[in-house]
C-alpha positions as CSV (number, residue, x, y, z in Angstrom):
1,X,15.4,17.8,21.9
2,X,11.8,16.6,21.7
3,X,9.7,13.7,22.9
4,X,6.7,11.9,21.4
5,X,3.9,10.4,23.4
6,X,1.0,8.2,22.5
7,X,-2.1,7.2,24.5
8,X,-2.8,3.5,23.8
9,X,-5.8,3.3,26.1
10,X,-8.3,3.7,23.2
11,X,-9.3,0.7,21.1
12,X,-8.4,0.8,17.4
13,X,-7.8,-1.6,14.5
14,X,-6.8,-1.9,10.9
15,X,-8.2,-4.3,8.2
16,X,-6.7,-4.9,4.7
17,X,-7.9,-6.9,1.8
18,X,-6.4,-7.4,-1.6
19,X,-7.0,-9.3,-4.9
20,X,-4.7,-10.2,-7.8
21,X,-6.0,-11.1,-11.3
22,X,-3.7,-12.3,-14.0
23,X,-3.7,-13.9,-17.5
24,X,-0.3,-15.6,-18.1
25,X,-1.0,-16.1,-21.8
26,X,-1.7,-12.4,-22.5
27,X,1.0,-11.1,-20.1
28,X,-1.5,-8.9,-18.2
29,X,-2.2,-8.7,-14.5
30,X,-4.1,-6.3,-12.2
31,X,-4.4,-5.8,-8.5
32,X,-6.6,-4.0,-6.0
33,X,-6.1,-3.3,-2.2
34,X,-8.2,-1.6,0.4
35,X,-7.1,-0.5,3.9
36,X,-9.6,0.5,6.6
37,X,-8.5,2.0,9.9
38,X,-11.0,2.4,12.7
39,X,-11.1,3.4,16.4
40,X,-12.5,5.8,19.0
41,X,-11.3,8.9,17.2
42,X,-9.8,7.4,14.0
43,X,-11.6,6.6,10.8
44,X,-9.7,6.2,7.5
45,X,-10.0,4.4,4.2
46,X,-7.3,4.0,1.6
47,X,-6.7,1.9,-1.5
48,X,-4.6,1.1,-4.5
49,X,-5.4,-0.1,-8.0
50,X,-3.0,-1.1,-10.7
51,X,-2.5,-2.8,-14.0
52,X,0.6,-4.5,-15.4
53,X,1.2,-5.5,-19.0
54,X,4.3,-7.4,-20.2
55,X,5.2,-7.3,-23.9
């Protein structure tokens, strides 16, 4: 058996932003997303990009 413990006394946060672009006539779309995590001892950045095409 094991136990997990967290210390929630520190201040931290997470911010996400995204955008979608599409052209219905051409059947194409794209997207982008960025995630930023910050805090006293936490710093992180992640993201996603993608393109979709329907034929």
